[in-house]
C-alpha positions in Angstrom: -10.5 218.4 -143.8 -12.9 218.4 -141.1 -11.8 216.6 -138.3 -14.0 213.5 -136.6 -14.7 213.3 -132.7 -11.8 210.6 -132.6 -9.5 212.8 -134.1 -10.1 215.9 -132.6 -10.4 214.4 -128.8 -6.5 212.9 -129.5 -5.3 215.7 -130.8 -6.2 217.9 -128.1 -4.8 215.2 -125.6 -1.7 214.9 -127.3 -1.6 219.0 -127.2 -2.0 218.2 -123.5 0.9 215.9 -122.9 3.0 217.4 -124.6 2.5 220.7 -122.8 1.6 222.5 -126.2 -2.0 223.7 -125.7 -2.4 227.0 -127.8 -3.3 230.2 -125.4 -6.9 230.1 -126.3 -8.3 227.0 -127.5 -11.9 226.7 -128.6 -13.7 223.2 -127.4 -17.1 222.5 -128.8 -19.7 219.7 -130.0 -22.2 217.4 -128.7 -20.3 215.3 -126.3 -20.3 217.0 -122.9 -18.3 214.5 -121.4 -15.3 214.7 -123.7 -15.2 218.7 -123.5 -15.3 218.4 -119.6 -12.5 215.7 -119.4 -10.4 218.0 -122.0 -10.8 220.7 -119.6 -9.8 218.7 -116.7 -6.7 217.6 -118.2 -5.5 221.1 -119.1 -6.4 222.1 -115.8 -4.6 219.2 -113.9 -1.4 219.5 -116.6 -0.9 223.5 -116.0 -2.5 224.3 -112.5 -0.7 223.5 -109.3 -3.5 223.2 -106.8 -1.8 224.7 -104.3 -2.3 227.8 -106.1 -5.6 227.2 -107.9 -7.2 229.9 -106.5 -4.5 232.4 -108.1 -4.0 230.8 -111.2 -7.3 229.1 -112.1 -10.8 231.0 -113.1 -13.8 230.3 -114.6 -16.9 232.4 -115.9 -20.1 231.2 -116.8 -20.2 233.6 -119.2 -18.1 237.1 -119.9 -21.0 239.4 -121.4 -22.2 241.0 -118.2 -18.6 240.8 -116.5 -16.0 241.2 -119.1 -14.0 243.7 -116.9 -13.4 240.9 -114.2 -12.4 238.3 -117.4 -9.9 241.1 -118.7 -8.6 241.8 -115.3 -7.6 238.1 -114.8 -6.5 237.8 -118.0 -4.0 240.9 -117.8 -2.4 239.4 -114.4 0.5 237.2 -114.5 0.3 233.8 -113.0 1.4 233.4 -109.2 4.8 230.9 -109.1 3.9 228.9 -112.0 4.4 229.7 -116.0 0.7 229.7 -116.6 -2.6 230.2 -115.5 -5.9 228.8 -116.7 -9.4 230.5 -117.7 -12.2 228.6 -119.0 -15.2 230.6 -120.1 -18.3 227.7 -119.9 -20.7 229.3 -122.1 -18.8 231.0 -125.2 -22.0 232.3 -126.6 -20.6 234.8 -128.2 -19.3 232.2 -130.9 -22.3 231.4 -132.0 -24.9 233.2 -134.2 -27.0 233.4 -131.1 -24.6 235.8 -129.2 -22.1 238.6 -129.5 -19.8 240.7 -128.0 -19.3 244.4 -128.9 -16.3 245.4 -131.1 -14.1 246.9 -128.3 -14.4 243.4 -126.3 -13.9 241.5 -129.7 -10.6 243.5 -130.2 -9.7 242.9 -126.6 -10.1 239.2 -127.2 -8.0 239.4 -130.5 -5.2 241.0 -128.4 -5.1 238.3 -126.0 -5.2 235.6 -128.5 -2.1 237.1 -130.4 -0.1 238.5 -127.3 -0.9 237.0 -123.7 1.0 233.7 -123.7 1.1 233.4 -119.9 -2.6 232.6 -119.7 -4.5 229.4 -121.5 -8.2 230.6 -122.2 -10.6 227.9 -123.1 -13.9 228.8 -124.6 -16.8 226.1 -124.4 -19.7 226.1 -126.8 -21.6 222.7 -125.7 -24.3 221.4 -127.7 -24.4 224.0 -130.4 -22.6 225.4 -133.3 -20.0 227.9 -133.6 -20.7 230.7 -136.4 -17.6 230.0 -138.8 -18.4 233.8 -140.3 -17.2 235.3 -136.9 -13.9 237.0 -136.6 -12.8 235.7 -133.1 -13.7 232.0 -134.9 -11.5 232.5 -137.9 -8.8 234.0 -135.5 -9.1 231.1 -133.1 -8.9 228.5 -136.9 -5.8 230.1 -138.0 -4.4 229.4 -134.9 -5.4 225.8 -135.3 -7.3 226.2 -132.0 -10.5 225.0 -132.5 -11.7 221.7 -131.8 -15.0 219.7 -132.2 -15.8 217.1 -130.0 -18.7 215.4 -130.9 -20.7 211.8 -130.0 -19.2 208.4 -130.7 -20.5 206.6 -133.7 -21.6 203.1 -133.0 -18.5 201.6 -133.6 -16.6 204.2 -131.2 -19.2 203.4 -128.2 -18.6 199.7 -128.5 -14.9 199.8 -128.5 -15.2 202.3 -125.7 -17.3 200.0 -123.5 -14.9 197.2 -123.9 -11.8 199.2 -123.2 -13.3 200.7 -120.3 -14.4 197.4 -118.7 -10.8 196.3 -119.3 -9.4 199.2 -117.5 -11.5 197.7 -114.7 -9.9 194.4 -115.3 -13.1 193.1 -116.5 -13.8 191.2 -119.7 -16.7 191.8 -122.3 -17.8 190.5 -125.3 -18.0 192.8 -128.0 -21.7 191.6 -128.9 -22.8 192.4 -125.2 -20.8 195.9 -125.6 -23.0 196.4 -128.3 -25.6 195.6 -127.0 -25.4 198.0 -123.7 -24.3 200.5 -126.8 -27.5 200.1 -128.6 -29.7 200.3 -125.4 -28.0 202.8 -123.5 -30.0 205.7 -125.2 -26.8 207.5 -126.2 -27.2 206.5 -130.0 -30.7 207.5 -130.3 -33.0 210.0 -132.2 -32.7 213.5 -130.8 -30.5 211.9 -127.5 -29.4 213.6 -124.9 -27.6 211.0 -123.3 -24.0 211.7 -123.0 -20.8 209.6 -122.2 -21.4 210.6 -118.3 -24.1 207.8 -118.5 -22.9 205.8 -120.4 -20.0 205.6 -117.9 -22.5 205.4 -115.0 -24.0 202.2 -116.5 -20.8 200.5 -116.9 -19.7 201.6 -113.3 -22.8 200.2 -112.1 -22.7 196.9 -113.5 -18.9 196.6 -112.8 -19.7 197.4 -108.9 -22.7 194.2 -109.0 -20.0 191.8 -110.5 -17.3 192.8 -107.9 -14.2 190.6 -108.0 -15.7 188.5 -111.0 -13.9 189.6 -114.1 -16.5 188.0 -116.8 -19.4 190.3 -117.5 -22.3 188.2 -119.3 -25.4 189.0 -121.1 -27.8 188.3 -117.8 -25.6 190.7 -115.5 -26.3 193.5 -118.6 -29.7 192.5 -119.1 -30.5 192.8 -115.2 -28.4 196.0 -114.5 -29.1 198.3 -117.7 -31.6 200.7 -117.7 -33.3 200.4 -120.7 -34.0 203.6 -123.1 -37.2 205.1 -124.2 -36.3 203.9 -128.0 -35.1 200.7 -126.9 -38.5 200.0 -125.1 -40.2 201.4 -128.0 -38.8 198.9 -130.4 -39.5 195.9 -128.2 -43.1 197.2 -127.6 -43.5 197.4 -131.6 -42.0 194.0 -131.9 -44.3 192.4 -129.4 -47.2 194.4 -131.4 -46.4 193.0 -135.0 -45.9 189.7 -133.6 -49.6 189.7 -131.6 -47.9 189.3 -128.0 -50.1 191.5 -126.1 -49.2 190.7 -122.8 -45.9 191.1 -123.6 -46.3 194.6 -125.2 -48.2 195.7 -122.2 -45.3 194.7 -119.7 -43.1 197.4 -121.8 -45.8 199.6 -121.6 -46.0 199.8 -117.9 -42.6 199.8 -117.7 -41.8 202.6 -119.5 -45.0 204.5 -117.5 -43.3 203.5 -114.3 -40.5 205.1 -115.0 -42.5 208.3 -115.9 -42.4 208.2 -119.2 -44.5 210.7 -120.8 -47.7 208.8 -122.1 -47.6 211.2 -125.5 -44.3 210.8 -125.8 -44.7 207.0 -126.1 -47.6 207.4 -128.9 -45.1 210.0 -130.7 -42.2 207.4 -130.5 -44.6 204.4 -131.6 -45.9 206.7 -134.5 -42.5 207.6 -135.5 -41.3 204.0 -135.4 -44.2 202.8 -138.0 -43.0 206.0 -140.4 -39.6 204.8 -140.3 -40.7 201.1 -140.8 -42.9 202.6 -143.7 -39.9 204.4 -145.4 -37.8 201.0 -145.1 -40.1 198.9 -146.6 -41.1 201.1 -149.8 -36.9 201.4 -150.1 -36.8 197.7 -149.5 -39.4 197.3 -152.4 -37.4 199.5 -154.7 -34.2 197.2 -154.0 -32.0 199.4 -152.7 -29.3 198.1 -150.4 -29.7 197.7 -146.6 -26.6 200.3 -146.6 -28.2 202.6 -149.4 -31.0 202.5 -146.9 -29.1 203.6 -143.7 -27.8 206.4 -146.0 -30.9 207.3 -147.2 -32.8 206.9 -144.1 -30.0 208.5 -141.8 -30.3 205.9 -139.4 -27.8 204.2 -137.6 -26.7 200.0 -137.9 -28.6 198.9 -135.4 -32.0 200.9 -136.1 -31.8 199.4 -139.8 -31.0 196.1 -138.2 -34.5 196.3 -136.2 -36.5 197.3 -138.9 -35.2 194.9 -141.2 -36.8 192.2 -138.7 -39.9 194.3 -138.3 -40.4 194.6 -142.0 -40.3 190.6 -142.2 -43.4 190.4 -139.9 -45.7 193.6 -141.7 -46.3 194.3 -145.6 -46.5 198.0 -146.3 -50.3 197.9 -146.8 -50.7 196.7 -142.9 -48.0 199.2 -141.9 -50.2 202.2 -143.7 -53.2 200.7 -141.7 -51.5 201.0 -138.5 -50.6 204.2 -139.0 -53.7 205.5 -140.1 -55.4 203.8 -137.1 -52.8 205.3 -134.6 -53.2 208.8 -136.1 -56.8 208.1 -135.3 -56.1 207.8 -132.0 -53.8 210.4 -131.5 -56.3 212.8 -132.7 -58.7 211.4 -130.3 -56.6 212.3 -127.9 -55.8 215.8 -128.4 -59.5 216.3 -128.7 -60.3 215.2 -125.6 -62.4 212.3 -127.0 -60.3 209.9 -124.8 -57.1 210.2 -122.2 -53.7 209.1 -122.9 -53.7 205.9 -121.2 -56.8 204.5 -123.1 -55.2 205.8 -126.4 -51.9 203.6 -125.7 -54.1 200.8 -124.8 -55.9 200.7 -127.7 -52.7 201.2 -130.0 -51.2 198.2 -128.0 -54.2 196.3 -128.0 -57.3 197.1 -129.3 -56.4 198.4 -133.1 -53.7 196.1 -133.8 -55.0 192.8 -134.8 
């Protein structure tokens, strides 16, 4: 059975706590924070800082300096039972990279016979190639762990617990608000837990000795994500609140969000809204729509609200008009800013 992020991270942490980390381990997935955290915990557990220069080594890649990698692997640790080696970009374990057969065989030998060094292979934001000999070997050793991004529920719980560790209280509703507006859960998001932690620490620093985090604190300090602002922008457009729509638009432009990207995201939002309304008319349930559209709960909830304001024909009309504006921008008839103003103020009646 495929392990989820939560389970994989928990297993890795237990192995570290019990000092039973395999001599070769592969960490991969979409959550950079958890991958880096696992490496830090392994280093902290196994490497004495006094002898770090002799017992710890990082390689960006090993394809072009395999001999240096092998030399480190073949020397015994100094004043310690184990040493640690980190290969930060193990692209040879994906379909996009490779090692020659001789180098592969040497790593197989390391996996089988070198027990005085923990080698950590990292693949961030890419898929490993399950057909590769080394990946199969590591899987046979139960040494492959996928650390992916948190789900909506996991992220909200994490935020509550993070504030709790800082001796502060936050409601689950306000934690949801941070989760859904941080950008972490968004379509094609590159936001990691590093960003979420920064937002939490910023709010905590602002509150100082105060124990309770309020919605007003969060709304004042949280940097709203592009998708969150797009939802608001479309909300205001649908409601005919043009002044508010322009406030959001100005805020996004001040934050250097590319104009063409804003148009792309507005177009995408109307497409999602159209799909949602069509499925709703076919009497699909809320959960079935989420599953069929592959969207998260907070996105579906927003679409539900917006679908109450616009019918299918109106949404289709807006989509056609937005595409007309987009075409005029791409052919040079109007510039991006005028196009955005037309979408926000002119074509939506």
